[in-house]
C-alpha positions as CSV (number, residue, x, y, z in Angstrom):
1,X,28.5,4.0,-41.9
2,X,31.8,2.7,-43.3
3,X,34.5,0.9,-41.3
4,X,38.2,1.2,-42.1
5,X,40.2,-1.7,-40.6
6,X,43.9,-1.5,-40.4
7,X,46.4,-4.1,-39.1
8,X,50.0,-3.6,-38.2
9,X,52.8,-5.7,-36.7
10,X,54.8,-4.0,-33.9
11,X,57.4,-5.6,-31.7
12,X,55.9,-6.3,-28.3
13,X,58.3,-3.9,-26.5
14,X,56.9,-1.1,-28.8
15,X,53.2,-1.9,-28.7
16,X,52.1,0.5,-26.0
17,X,54.2,3.3,-27.3
18,X,52.8,2.7,-30.8
19,X,49.2,2.8,-29.4
20,X,49.9,6.0,-27.4
21,X,51.5,7.9,-30.3
22,X,48.8,6.7,-32.6
23,X,46.2,8.2,-30.3
24,X,48.1,11.4,-30.0
25,X,48.8,11.9,-33.7
26,X,46.6,9.8,-36.0
27,X,43.3,9.8,-33.9
28,X,43.6,13.5,-33.0
29,X,44.2,14.4,-36.7
30,X,41.5,12.2,-38.1
31,X,38.9,13.5,-35.5
32,X,39.2,16.9,-37.1
33,X,37.8,15.7,-40.5
34,X,34.1,15.7,-41.3
35,X,32.6,12.2,-41.1
36,X,35.0,10.8,-38.5
37,X,32.9,9.0,-35.9
38,X,35.3,7.0,-33.7
39,X,38.3,4.8,-33.5
40,X,39.1,1.7,-31.5
41,X,42.4,0.0,-31.1
42,X,42.3,-3.8,-30.5
43,X,45.2,-6.0,-29.5
44,X,45.3,-9.7,-30.5
45,X,45.5,-11.8,-27.3
46,X,47.0,-14.7,-29.4
47,X,49.6,-12.5,-31.2
48,X,51.3,-9.8,-29.1
49,X,52.7,-8.2,-32.2
50,X,49.4,-7.5,-33.9
51,X,47.4,-4.3,-33.5
52,X,44.1,-3.8,-35.2
53,X,42.6,-0.3,-35.6
54,X,38.9,0.1,-36.4
55,X,37.9,3.6,-37.6
56,X,34.3,4.4,-38.1
57,X,33.3,7.0,-40.8
58,X,29.9,8.5,-41.5
59,X,30.3,8.0,-45.2
60,X,33.0,6.7,-47.6
61,X,32.9,9.9,-49.5
62,X,33.9,11.9,-46.3
63,X,36.7,9.4,-45.5
64,X,38.1,9.4,-49.0
65,X,37.9,13.3,-49.2
66,X,41.0,13.6,-46.9
67,X,43.8,14.8,-49.2
68,X,46.6,12.4,-49.7
69,X,49.2,15.1,-49.0
70,X,47.6,15.6,-45.5
71,X,47.6,11.9,-44.8
72,X,51.3,11.7,-45.9
73,X,52.2,14.6,-43.5
74,X,50.4,13.0,-40.6
75,X,52.2,9.7,-41.3
76,X,55.6,11.5,-41.5
77,X,55.0,13.1,-38.1
78,X,53.9,9.7,-36.7
79,X,57.0,8.0,-38.0
80,X,59.3,10.7,-36.8
81,X,57.9,10.5,-33.2
82,X,58.1,6.7,-33.2
83,X,61.6,6.7,-34.8
84,X,60.7,4.0,-37.3
85,X,57.9,3.0,-39.7
86,X,55.7,0.0,-39.1
87,X,53.9,-0.7,-42.4
88,X,50.4,-1.9,-42.5
89,X,50.0,-5.7,-42.9
90,X,46.3,-5.4,-43.9
91,X,43.8,-2.8,-44.8
92,X,40.1,-3.5,-45.3
93,X,36.9,-1.6,-45.7
94,X,33.4,-2.6,-44.6
95,X,30.0,-1.1,-45.0
96,X,27.7,-1.4,-42.1
97,X,24.4,-3.1,-43.1
98,X,21.4,-2.5,-41.0
99,X,18.1,-4.3,-41.4
100,X,14.8,-2.8,-40.4
101,X,13.4,-3.9,-37.1
102,X,11.0,-6.8,-37.3
103,X,8.2,-6.7,-34.7
104,X,6.1,-9.8,-34.0
C-alpha cells in the first residue's frame, strides 16, 4: 500500500467548504480509478488553516497511472467551484511497511 499525503492552507472561514467540495469533486473522482482504497481528511487542532489529506492507494503504479490531463481537469473543476485556488503546501509519499507476525 502507498500513502499520498497532501497539506493545504485554507482560511478558517473557507475550511468546511473546502472539505465539502473536496469530497464531492476530488474524492469522488479518485474513487473511480483502480487502486484507490480510501481518503481521510484531517484538520490540525493547533492550526485552523491547515488541512491534511491522506489518500491510500493499493500500488504506486495504479496511483501514478492517472493521466495528468485528467488530474488537471479535476483540479480546474475544483477551483471553479471554490472560486479560488489553494496551492498545496506539502506533498509526501509513504510506503506502508508490514512485518510478519511474531508468535511467542
